[in-house]
C-alpha positions, 0 to 999 in steps of 0.5 A: 499499500502506497504511503500517500502523504505529500511532501510539505510545501510552505507556500505556493512554489517552494517545497521543503527539500525533504531528505529521503532515506532508502525504504527499509526492506521487510527482510532487513537486507540493505539495497546497495543501489545508489550507494557510493563506494565509500558507503558500501565500504562502511556497510561492509565494515559494519557487517564484520569485514576488516578495513582492508577486506572492506575496501577491496570488496567495496571496490569489487562490488561497486564495479560489478553493480555499476560497471557490469549491471549485475544484480546477483552476488553469485555472478561476482566471479572474482569474489570468493564463493564462500563470501557471496552467500554472506553478501546475499544474506545482508545486501541486495542490488535492486532496480525500480519495479517496471509496471509498464513499458511502451514503444512509440512508432518513432522508436521512443520508449517509455517506462512506468516505474514503481518505488518500493513504497508504491509510488509511480514515476516515468522515464523515457529513452529517445533514440536518434541517428547519432545518440540515444538520450535517456530522460530521467525523473528526479521526483514523484510528481512536481510542485512547480505547476507550469501551466503548459506541462502535464506533469505539473498537474500532479501533486508532489509526493516525494523526492526520488532517492539516489538509488531510484534515480541511478536505477533508471539508468541501470534499467535502460542499460538492462533493456538495451543490453549494454553492459560490458563483458570481460575479465575482472582479473587484476582488479586487486592490483590496479587502481584503474581497472574497470574503466570503459567508454560509453562511446558507440553505445545506444545510450549516450546521453542523460537529461534530467528532464523527467518528472520533477525539479532536479534542483529541489532534490539536489543531494540525491541528484548529485549523488546519482550523477556522481555514480553515473560519471564515475569511471569505475561505474557507469562512466558517462562523461559530464559533457553528455549529461544535462540538468534542466531547471525551471529556475531554482536560482539559489541552487544553480551555482552549486549545480555547476560547482558540485556536479559540473554538468551542462545546464538547461533552463526552462525559459518559455517567455521573455518578460515577467507577465508571461513567465509568471503565468506559465512558469509560476516559479518566476514569481519567486525567482524573476527572469532577471535574477535567473539570467544573472545566475545563468551568466554566472554558471560555472563552466559555461562557455561557447564550448559548453553553452546554456540551453534555453528551452522554449515551448511554443504556445500559440498566441502567447509567446510565439510572435516575431516581437517575442523572438526579438526580445529573446535575442535581446535578453541573451545579448544583454546578459552576454550568455553563451546560449542556444535555444531549443524551440519545442512545439507544444505537446497537447494533453487533455485539459491544456490551456494552450494550443500548439503554434503553427509550423510556419510560426515556429519556423519564422521564430527560429529564423529570427533567432538564427539570423541574430547568430544564436542557434535555435533548432526546432525539436522534433516531437518524439513519443507523442503517441505514448505520451512520452513527449516533452511536457506529457509525462504523467503516470496515467497508467496508474489508473489502470488496474493490474489486471488490465496491465496484465492483459495488455502485456499478454497481448503484446507477448502474443503479438 
């Protein structure tokens, strides 16, 4: 039975960043997913290993979990056979539960996932010719209430743990069959053993653009992404990871300094009046304050530009004047920036319509003519509600029997 208590929210837009421990298991074992090497070592020491053994075994276990994707201690072939049952009695290597997996006609995949305490969230994989991007969620629900976003109509239930965040990447690697193979020989002697490159794989990029506001779950997002970037683990370069924020200004500098990934900002408007309406967080952290934080973002440069996401809403923010205002803002704050223009993805009850293709094209041309890259994002996964702004766990309304019948039908087909 899910714990349905909502995360406390003091005021309209700013939630308390409630710390969330891993849900205790009924069998008393500790789930190692999402834990860094140092914490695994500490747990092994608490369980009875001496310091040297704990350090070695932590390095081995960490490598097997995050580099190889192993979920069974028996598969850790360089660990003594007598020790594997000892580990299995005390620890487990989990994954979020897959409730439903959907495939779009364009190749996009969406998974409905469930936490150990019964809450649902989603992740999306988007394949392209030269990359494969995983859109990762950071919260169950969202508190920001952006008016164009279906996810924003959900209540914020809680933050996802580091394990639940990194678990999405692990599940995607499972589904794509992209765990490396090979010998573990020499791990004891070499500090550099176990490194591999993500180049050439289907999953090449991660965007923290799923359900929730990542900077309202900073510690867990940081912990998960540090594991993703660890050379002994998932080994994905920080240049292949983008974190998207709606503008939590006080956390932006910390994001650049402590995580160091690329920054994307959900801008969607060029003045206070419109942004207050469609991104209510603007009432707390105004557009000028936001753009100043962008200008100061650590590591931002022409080689690592800030991405401004701009959803195109018919008659609201898509005029020629709005395009020129956008150019003026980027120039005024001397921002190394590119603009992703996103055709609005409609959903039942939405207050807005999609801009016409001609209007989007003209908006893009004005920004391009000013020397700023402004590609139009091709909508992906619309048929399975996996496109930008569409993520909401509608499948939770289906009964388990309905999902079982659907799964059986797919298997039969």
